[in-house]
CHARMM internal coordinates of N, CA and C (Angstrom, degrees):
IC EDIT
DIST 1 N 1 CA 1.3309
DIST 1 CA 1 C 1.5400
ANGL 1 N 1 CA 1 C 113.17
DIST 1 C 2 N 1.2526
ANGL 1 CA 1 C 2 N 116.78
DIHE 1 N 1 CA 1 C 2 N 133.09
DIST 2 N 2 CA 1.4268
ANGL 1 C 2 N 2 CA 121.79
DIHE 1 CA 1 C 2 N 2 CA -177.09
DIST 2 CA 2 C 1.4239
ANGL 2 N 2 CA 2 C 111.08
DIHE 1 C 2 N 2 CA 2 C -89.75
DIST 2 C 3 N 1.4818
ANGL 2 CA 2 C 3 N 112.18
DIHE 2 N 2 CA 2 C 3 N 132.43
DIST 3 N 3 CA 1.5094
ANGL 2 C 3 N 3 CA 114.01
DIHE 2 CA 2 C 3 N 3 CA 175.55
DIST 3 CA 3 C 1.5121
ANGL 3 N 3 CA 3 C 110.08
DIHE 2 C 3 N 3 CA 3 C -72.44
DIST 3 C 4 N 1.3618
ANGL 3 CA 3 C 4 N 116.38
DIHE 3 N 3 CA 3 C 4 N 141.17
DIST 4 N 4 CA 1.4706
ANGL 3 C 4 N 4 CA 121.19
DIHE 3 CA 3 C 4 N 4 CA 171.45
DIST 4 CA 4 C 1.4846
ANGL 4 N 4 CA 4 C 111.88
DIHE 3 C 4 N 4 CA 4 C -81.33
DIST 4 C 5 N 1.2990
ANGL 4 CA 4 C 5 N 117.98
DIHE 4 N 4 CA 4 C 5 N 138.92
DIST 5 N 5 CA 1.4704
ANGL 4 C 5 N 5 CA 122.63
DIHE 4 CA 4 C 5 N 5 CA -178.20
DIST 5 CA 5 C 1.5030
ANGL 5 N 5 CA 5 C 102.28
DIHE 4 C 5 N 5 CA 5 C -93.92
DIST 5 C 6 N 1.3733
ANGL 5 CA 5 C 6 N 117.31
DIHE 5 N 5 CA 5 C 6 N 146.02
DIST 6 N 6 CA 1.4509
ANGL 5 C 6 N 6 CA 124.49
DIHE 5 CA 5 C 6 N 6 CA 173.25
DIST 6 CA 6 C 1.5714
ANGL 6 N 6 CA 6 C 110.88
DIHE 5 C 6 N 6 CA 6 C -70.87
DIST 6 C 7 N 1.3299
ANGL 6 CA 6 C 7 N 113.52
DIHE 6 N 6 CA 6 C 7 N 135.77
DIST 7 N 7 CA 1.4256
ANGL 6 C 7 N 7 CA 112.89
DIHE 6 CA 6 C 7 N 7 CA 175.95
DIST 7 CA 7 C 1.6309
ANGL 7 N 7 CA 7 C 105.02
DIHE 6 C 7 N 7 CA 7 C -91.55
DIST 7 C 8 N 1.2248
ANGL 7 CA 7 C 8 N 115.33
DIHE 7 N 7 CA 7 C 8 N 155.23
DIST 8 N 8 CA 1.4647
ANGL 7 C 8 N 8 CA 117.69
DIHE 7 CA 7 C 8 N 8 CA -178.60
DIST 8 CA 8 C 1.5702
ANGL 8 N 8 CA 8 C 112.94
DIHE 7 C 8 N 8 CA 8 C -61.93
DIST 8 C 9 N 1.2910
ANGL 8 CA 8 C 9 N 123.58
DIHE 8 N 8 CA 8 C 9 N -47.39
DIST 9 N 9 CA 1.4502
ANGL 8 C 9 N 9 CA 117.73
DIHE 8 CA 8 C 9 N 9 CA 179.12
DIST 9 CA 9 C 1.6020
ANGL 9 N 9 CA 9 C 112.44
DIHE 8 C 9 N 9 CA 9 C -64.11
DIST 9 C 10 N 1.2552
ANGL 9 CA 9 C 10 N 116.15
DIHE 9 N 9 CA 9 C 10 N -27.10
DIST 10 N 10 CA 1.5175
ANGL 9 C 10 N 10 CA 120.09
DIHE 9 CA 9 C 10 N 10 CA 178.16
DIST 10 CA 10 C 1.5208
ANGL 10 N 10 CA 10 C 107.95
DIHE 9 C 10 N 10 CA 10 C -70.86
DIST 10 C 11 N 1.2532
ANGL 10 CA 10 C 11 N 113.79
DIHE 10 N 10 CA 10 C 11 N -43.84
DIST 11 N 11 CA 1.5420
ANGL 10 C 11 N 11 CA 123.14
DIHE 10 CA 10 C 11 N 11 CA -178.94
DIST 11 CA 11 C 1.4914
ANGL 11 N 11 CA 11 C 107.37
DIHE 10 C 11 N 11 CA 11 C -61.52
DIST 11 C 12 N 1.3030
ANGL 11 CA 11 C 12 N 121.60
DIHE 11 N 11 CA 11 C 12 N -49.53
DIST 12 N 12 CA 1.3861
ANGL 11 C 12 N 12 CA 132.95
DIHE 11 CA 11 C 12 N 12 CA -177.89
DIST 12 CA 12 C 1.5319
ANGL 12 N 12 CA 12 C 109.86
DIHE 11 C 12 N 12 CA 12 C -55.45
DIST 12 C 13 N 1.4700
ANGL 12 CA 12 C 13 N 112.17
DIHE 12 N 12 CA 12 C 13 N -50.96
DIST 13 N 13 CA 1.4286
ANGL 12 C 13 N 13 CA 119.14
DIHE 12 CA 12 C 13 N 13 CA -174.87
DIST 13 CA 13 C 1.5465
ANGL 13 N 13 CA 13 C 107.44
DIHE 12 C 13 N 13 CA 13 C -68.64
DIST 13 C 14 N 1.2987
ANGL 13 CA 13 C 14 N 121.17
DIHE 13 N 13 CA 13 C 14 N -33.76
DIST 14 N 14 CA 1.5176
ANGL 13 C 14 N 14 CA 128.79
DIHE 13 CA 13 C 14 N 14 CA 173.30
DIST 14 CA 14 C 1.4881
ANGL 14 N 14 CA 14 C 105.97
DIHE 13 C 14 N 14 CA 14 C -54.76
DIST 14 C 15 N 1.3158
ANGL 14 CA 14 C 15 N 116.02
DIHE 14 N 14 CA 14 C 15 N -59.02
DIST 15 N 15 CA 1.4377
ANGL 14 C 15 N 15 CA 124.22
DIHE 14 CA 14 C 15 N 15 CA -173.93
DIST 15 CA 15 C 1.6064
ANGL 15 N 15 CA 15 C 108.54
DIHE 14 C 15 N 15 CA 15 C -56.96
DIST 15 C 16 N 1.2854
ANGL 15 CA 15 C 16 N 112.72
DIHE 15 N 15 CA 15 C 16 N -42.97
DIST 16 N 16 CA 1.4895
ANGL 15 C 16 N 16 CA 116.25
DIHE 15 CA 15 C 16 N 16 CA -178.82
DIST 16 CA 16 C 1.5723
ANGL 16 N 16 CA 16 C 112.36
DIHE 15 C 16 N 16 CA 16 C -65.75
DIST 16 C 17 N 1.3410
ANGL 16 CA 16 C 17 N 114.37
DIHE 16 N 16 CA 16 C 17 N -38.49
DIST 17 N 17 CA 1.3988
ANGL 16 C 17 N 17 CA 120.48
DIHE 16 CA 16 C 17 N 17 CA 177.08
DIST 17 CA 17 C 1.5024
ANGL 17 N 17 CA 17 C 112.50
DIHE 16 C 17 N 17 CA 17 C -63.20
DIST 17 C 18 N 1.4228
ANGL 17 CA 17 C 18 N 119.83
DIHE 17 N 17 CA 17 C 18 N -42.22
DIST 18 N 18 CA 1.4157
ANGL 17 C 18 N 18 CA 126.45
DIHE 17 CA 17 C 18 N 18 CA -178.07
DIST 18 CA 18 C 1.5344
ANGL 18 N 18 CA 18 C 105.92
DIHE 17 C 18 N 18 CA 18 C -63.81
DIST 18 C 19 N 1.3368
ANGL 18 CA 18 C 19 N 118.54
DIHE 18 N 18 CA 18 C 19 N -47.69
DIST 19 N 19 CA 1.4165
ANGL 18 C 19 N 19 CA 117.20
DIHE 18 CA 18 C 19 N 19 CA -173.93
DIST 19 CA 19 C 1.5532
ANGL 19 N 19 CA 19 C 110.44
DIHE 18 C 19 N 19 CA 19 C -68.94
DIST 19 C 20 N 1.2933
ANGL 19 CA 19 C 20 N 116.24
DIHE 19 N 19 CA 19 C 20 N -29.33
DIST 20 N 20 CA 1.4719
ANGL 19 C 20 N 20 CA 120.04
DIHE 19 CA 19 C 20 N 20 CA 177.43
DIST 20 CA 20 C 1.5896
ANGL 20 N 20 CA 20 C 108.76
DIHE 19 C 20 N 20 CA 20 C -67.96
DIST 20 C 21 N 1.3564
ANGL 20 CA 20 C 21 N 120.74
DIHE 20 N 20 CA 20 C 21 N -44.15
DIST 21 N 21 CA 1.3476
ANGL 20 C 21 N 21 CA 124.10
DIHE 20 CA 20 C 21 N 21 CA 173.69
DIST 21 CA 21 C 1.5574
ANGL 21 N 21 CA 21 C 116.88
DIHE 20 C 21 N 21 CA 21 C -58.21
DIST 21 C 22 N 1.3742
ANGL 21 CA 21 C 22 N 110.63
DIHE 21 N 21 CA 21 C 22 N -46.75
DIST 22 N 22 CA 1.5184
ANGL 21 C 22 N 22 CA 110.91
DIHE 21 CA 21 C 22 N 22 CA 177.56
DIST 22 CA 22 C 1.5056
ANGL 22 N 22 CA 22 C 112.13
DIHE 21 C 22 N 22 CA 22 C -69.79
DIST 22 C 23 N 1.3678
ANGL 22 CA 22 C 23 N 122.08
DIHE 22 N 22 CA 22 C 23 N -30.01
DIST 23 N 23 CA 1.3834
ANGL 22 C 23 N 23 CA 119.69
DIHE 22 CA 22 C 23 N 23 CA 174.38
DIST 23 CA 23 C 1.4899
ANGL 23 N 23 CA 23 C 114.73
DIHE 22 C 23 N 23 CA 23 C -63.25
DIST 23 C 24 N 1.3991
ANGL 23 CA 23 C 24 N 116.21
DIHE 23 N 23 CA 23 C 24 N -36.49
DIST 24 N 24 CA 1.4009
ANGL 23 C 24 N 24 CA 119.88
DIHE 23 CA 23 C 24 N 24 CA 176.27
DIST 24 CA 24 C 1.4610
ANGL 24 N 24 CA 24 C 115.24
DIHE 23 C 24 N 24 CA 24 C -60.62
DIST 24 C 25 N 1.3249
ANGL 24 CA 24 C 25 N 115.63
DIHE 24 N 24 CA 24 C 25 N -27.78
DIST 25 N 25 CA 1.4667
ANGL 24 C 25 N 25 CA 123.20
DIHE 24 CA 24 C 25 N 25 CA -178.27
DIST 25 CA 25 C 1.4286
ANGL 25 N 25 CA 25 C 114.70
DIHE 24 C 25 N 25 CA 25 C -95.05
DIST 25 C 26 N 1.3754
ANGL 25 CA 25 C 26 N 120.35
DIHE 25 N 25 CA 25 C 26 N 24.13
DIST 26 N 26 CA 1.4176
ANGL 25 C 26 N 26 CA 123.89
DIHE 25 CA 25 C 26 N 26 CA -176.43
DIST 26 CA 26 C 1.5816
ANGL 26 N 26 CA 26 C 111.51
DIHE 25 C 26 N 26 CA 26 C -61.10
DIST 26 C 27 N 1.3055
ANGL 26 CA 26 C 27 N 115.54
DIHE 26 N 26 CA 26 C 27 N 137.96
DIST 27 N 27 CA 1.3880
ANGL 26 C 27 N 27 CA 119.53
DIHE 26 CA 26 C 27 N 27 CA 173.79
DIST 27 CA 27 C 1.5395
ANGL 27 N 27 CA 27 C 115.65
DIHE 26 C 27 N 27 CA 27 C -66.58
DIST 27 C 28 N 1.2126
ANGL 27 CA 27 C 28 N 119.85
DIHE 27 N 27 CA 27 C 28 N 151.73
DIST 28 N 28 CA 1.5089
ANGL 27 C 28 N 28 CA 118.50
DIHE 27 CA 27 C 28 N 28 CA 175.83
DIST 28 CA 28 C 1.6175
ANGL 28 N 28 CA 28 C 109.23
DIHE 27 C 28 N 28 CA 28 C -73.17
DIST 28 C 29 N 1.2902
ANGL 28 CA 28 C 29 N 109.35
DIHE 28 N 28 CA 28 C 29 N 158.72
DIST 29 N 29 CA 1.4758
ANGL 28 C 29 N 29 CA 117.45
DIHE 28 CA 28 C 29 N 29 CA 177.15
DIST 29 CA 29 C 1.4480
ANGL 29 N 29 CA 29 C 108.64
DIHE 28 C 29 N 29 CA 29 C -68.69
DIST 29 C 30 N 1.4319
ANGL 29 CA 29 C 30 N 120.17
DIHE 29 N 29 CA 29 C 30 N 157.61
DIST 30 N 30 CA 1.4446
ANGL 29 C 30 N 30 CA 118.97
DIHE 29 CA 29 C 30 N 30 CA 174.66
DIST 30 CA 30 C 1.5278
ANGL 30 N 30 CA 30 C 115.79
DIHE 29 C 30 N 30 CA 30 C -50.61
DIST 30 C 31 N 1.3385
ANGL 30 CA 30 C 31 N 113.76
DIHE 30 N 30 CA 30 C 31 N -40.94
DIST 31 N 31 CA 1.5029
ANGL 30 C 31 N 31 CA 117.19
DIHE 30 CA 30 C 31 N 31 CA -177.80
DIST 31 CA 31 C 1.5698
ANGL 31 N 31 CA 31 C 109.52
DIHE 30 C 31 N 31 CA 31 C -64.48
DIST 31 C 32 N 1.3762
ANGL 31 CA 31 C 32 N 119.49
DIHE 31 N 31 CA 31 C 32 N -42.56
DIST 32 N 32 CA 1.3762
ANGL 31 C 32 N 32 CA 123.76
DIHE 31 CA 31 C 32 N 32 CA -179.44
DIST 32 CA 32 C 1.5135
ANGL 32 N 32 CA 32 C 110.64
DIHE 31 C 32 N 32 CA 32 C -61.94
DIST 32 C 33 N 1.3750
ANGL 32 CA 32 C 33 N 114.50
DIHE 32 N 32 CA 32 C 33 N -43.74
DIST 33 N 33 CA 1.4634
ANGL 32 C 33 N 33 CA 120.00
DIHE 32 CA 32 C 33 N 33 CA 178.39
DIST 33 CA 33 C 1.4773
ANGL 33 N 33 CA 33 C 113.97
DIHE 32 C 33 N 33 CA 33 C -59.03
DIST 33 C 34 N 1.3780
ANGL 33 CA 33 C 34 N 113.63
DIHE 33 N 33 CA 33 C 34 N -47.51
DIST 34 N 34 CA 1.4371
ANGL 33 C 34 N 34 CA 118.99
DIHE 33 CA 33 C 34 N 34 CA 177.23
DIST 34 CA 34 C 1.5199
ANGL 34 N 34 CA 34 C 115.40
DIHE 33 C 34 N 34 CA 34 C -58.76
DIST 34 C 35 N 1.3761
ANGL 34 CA 34 C 35 N 113.79
DIHE 34 N 34 CA 34 C 35 N -44.15
DIST 35 N 35 CA 1.3960
ANGL 34 C 35 N 35 CA 120.68
DIHE 34 CA 34 C 35 N 35 CA 178.36
DIST 35 CA 35 C 1.6462
ANGL 35 N 35 CA 35 C 111.54
DIHE 34 C 35 N 35 CA 35 C -58.14
DIST 35 C 36 N 1.3092
ANGL 35 CA 35 C 36 N 114.54
DIHE 35 N 35 CA 35 C 36 N -46.48
DIST 36 N 36 CA 1.4562
ANGL 35 C 36 N 36 CA 123.97
DIHE 35 CA 35 C 36 N 36 CA 178.17
DIST 36 CA 36 C 1.4943
ANGL 36 N 36 CA 36 C 110.46
DIHE 35 C 36 N 36 CA 36 C -58.80
DIST 36 C 37 N 1.3755
ANGL 36 CA 36 C 37 N 116.08
DIHE 36 N 36 CA 36 C 37 N -46.85
DIST 37 N 37 CA 1.4252
ANGL 36 C 37 N 37 CA 123.92
DIHE 36 CA 36 C 37 N 37 CA -179.41
DIST 37 CA 37 C 1.5289
ANGL 37 N 37 CA 37 C 109.24
DIHE 36 C 37 N 37 CA 37 C -55.65
DIST 37 C 38 N 1.3622
ANGL 37 CA 37 C 38 N 111.90
DIHE 37 N 37 CA 37 C 38 N -49.40
DIST 38 N 38 CA 1.5138
ANGL 37 C 38 N 38 CA 116.69
DIHE 37 CA 37 C 38 N 38 CA -176.90
DIST 38 CA 38 C 1.5374
ANGL 38 N 38 CA 38 C 109.27
DIHE 37 C 38 N 38 CA 38 C -62.70
DIST 38 C 39 N 1.3788
ANGL 38 CA 38 C 39 N 116.74
DIHE 38 N 38 CA 38 C 39 N -38.37
DIST 39 N 39 CA 1.4285
ANGL 38 C 39 N 39 CA 118.90
DIHE 38 CA 38 C 39 N 39 CA -179.67
DIST 39 CA 39 C 1.4786
ANGL 39 N 39 CA 39 C 113.43
DIHE 38 C 39 N 39 CA 39 C -61.69
DIST 39 C 40 N 1.2994
ANGL 39 CA 39 C 40 N 113.02
DIHE 39 N 39 CA 39 C 40 N -41.71
DIST 40 N 40 CA 1.5249
ANGL 39 C 40 N 40 CA 121.48
DIHE 39 CA 39 C 40 N 40 CA 178.62
DIST 40 CA 40 C 1.5322
ANGL 40 N 40 CA 40 C 112.28
DIHE 39 C 40 N 40 CA 40 C -64.77
DIST 40 C 41 N 1.3460
ANGL 40 CA 40 C 41 N 114.57
DIHE 40 N 40 CA 40 C 41 N -46.76
DIST 41 N 41 CA 1.4098
ANGL 40 C 41 N 41 CA 119.43
DIHE 40 CA 40 C 41 N 41 CA 176.92
DIST 41 CA 41 C 1.5548
ANGL 41 N 41 CA 41 C 112.06
DIHE 40 C 41 N 41 CA 41 C -60.95
DIST 41 C 42 N 1.2584
ANGL 41 CA 41 C 42 N 118.99
DIHE 41 N 41 CA 41 C 42 N -42.15
DIST 42 N 42 CA 1.4643
ANGL 41 C 42 N 42 CA 120.45
DIHE 41 CA 41 C 42 N 42 CA 177.22
DIST 42 CA 42 C 1.4578
ANGL 42 N 42 CA 42 C 112.20
DIHE 41 C 42 N 42 CA 42 C -62.20
DIST 42 C 43 N 1.3216
ANGL 42 CA 42 C 43 N 115.88
DIHE 42 N 42 CA 42 C 43 N -39.89
DIST 43 N 43 CA 1.5402
ANGL 42 C 43 N 43 CA 120.36
DIHE 42 CA 42 C 43 N 43 CA -174.56
DIST 43 CA 43 C 1.5765
ANGL 43 N 43 CA 43 C 104.91
DIHE 42 C 43 N 43 CA 43 C -67.98
DIST 43 C 44 N 1.3296
ANGL 43 CA 43 C 44 N 117.02
DIHE 43 N 43 CA 43 C 44 N -38.12
DIST 44 N 44 CA 1.5780
ANGL 43 C 44 N 44 CA 117.83
DIHE 43 CA 43 C 44 N 44 CA -178.48
DIST 44 CA 44 C 1.5102
ANGL 44 N 44 CA 44 C 107.49
DIHE 43 C 44 N 44 CA 44 C -69.41
DIST 44 C 45 N 1.3882
ANGL 44 CA 44 C 45 N 118.71
DIHE 44 N 44 CA 44 C 45 N -41.94
DIST 45 N 45 CA 1.4402
ANGL 44 C 45 N 45 CA 119.36
DIHE 44 CA 44 C 45 N 45 CA -176.46
DIST 45 CA 45 C 1.5670
ANGL 45 N 45 CA 45 C 111.55
DIHE 44 C 45 N 45 CA 45 C -67.58
DIST 45 C 46 N 1.2997
ANGL 45 CA 45 C 46 N 118.96
DIHE 45 N 45 CA 45 C 46 N -30.78
DIST 46 N 46 CA 1.5136
ANGL 45 C 46 N 46 CA 120.30
DIHE 45 CA 45 C 46 N 46 CA 176.03
DIST 46 CA 46 C 1.5265
ANGL 46 N 46 CA 46 C 104.62
DIHE 45 C 46 N 46 CA 46 C -69.69
DIST 46 C 47 N 1.2625
ANGL 46 CA 46 C 47 N 124.19
DIHE 46 N 46 CA 46 C 47 N -36.17
DIST 47 N 47 CA 1.4429
ANGL 46 C 47 N 47 CA 122.15
DIHE 46 CA 46 C 47 N 47 CA -172.30
DIST 47 CA 47 C 1.4934
ANGL 47 N 47 CA 47 C 114.36
DIHE 46 C 47 N 47 CA 47 C -83.50
DIST 47 C 48 N 1.3515
ANGL 47 CA 47 C 48 N 119.44
DIHE 47 N 47 CA 47 C 48 N -8.48
DIST 48 N 48 CA 1.4249
ANGL 47 C 48 N 48 CA 121.30
DIHE 47 CA 47 C 48 N 48 CA 179.37
DIST 48 CA 48 C 1.4601
ANGL 48 N 48 CA 48 C 109.20
DIHE 47 C 48 N 48 CA 48 C -78.70
DIST 48 C 49 N 1.4264
ANGL 48 CA 48 C 49 N 118.71
DIHE 48 N 48 CA 48 C 49 N 139.73
DIST 49 N 49 CA 1.4119
ANGL 48 C 49 N 49 CA 119.98
DIHE 48 CA 48 C 49 N 49 CA -179.68
DIST 49 CA 49 C 1.6288
ANGL 49 N 49 CA 49 C 102.87
DIHE 48 C 49 N 49 CA 49 C -77.22
DIST 49 C 50 N 1.3257
ANGL 49 CA 49 C 50 N 110.96
DIHE 49 N 49 CA 49 C 50 N 143.84
DIST 50 N 50 CA 1.5197
ANGL 49 C 50 N 50 CA 117.65
DIHE 49 CA 49 C 50 N 50 CA 175.01
DIST 50 CA 50 C 1.5027
ANGL 50 N 50 CA 50 C 111.69
DIHE 49 C 50 N 50 CA 50 C -82.07
DIST 50 C 51 N 1.3142
ANGL 50 CA 50 C 51 N 117.93
DIHE 50 N 50 CA 50 C 51 N 137.37
DIST 51 N 51 CA 1.4947
ANGL 50 C 51 N 51 CA 118.65
DIHE 50 CA 50 C 51 N 51 CA -175.96
DIST 51 CA 51 C 1.5343
ANGL 51 N 51 CA 51 C 107.13
DIHE 50 C 51 N 51 CA 51 C -94.37
END
COOR INIT
IC SEED 1 N 1 CA 1 C
IC BUILD
């Protein structure tokens, strides 16, 4: 069986798709992460029954 060689346009398209997928999965900024953590903590505090 003969191995197929990558063509330059196909390889470029593959690289572009990989960069696009990675960009979609960008991590939040530290500020966004802190805000989200505070939001989650507040939600759990509200749902806890008071003793």
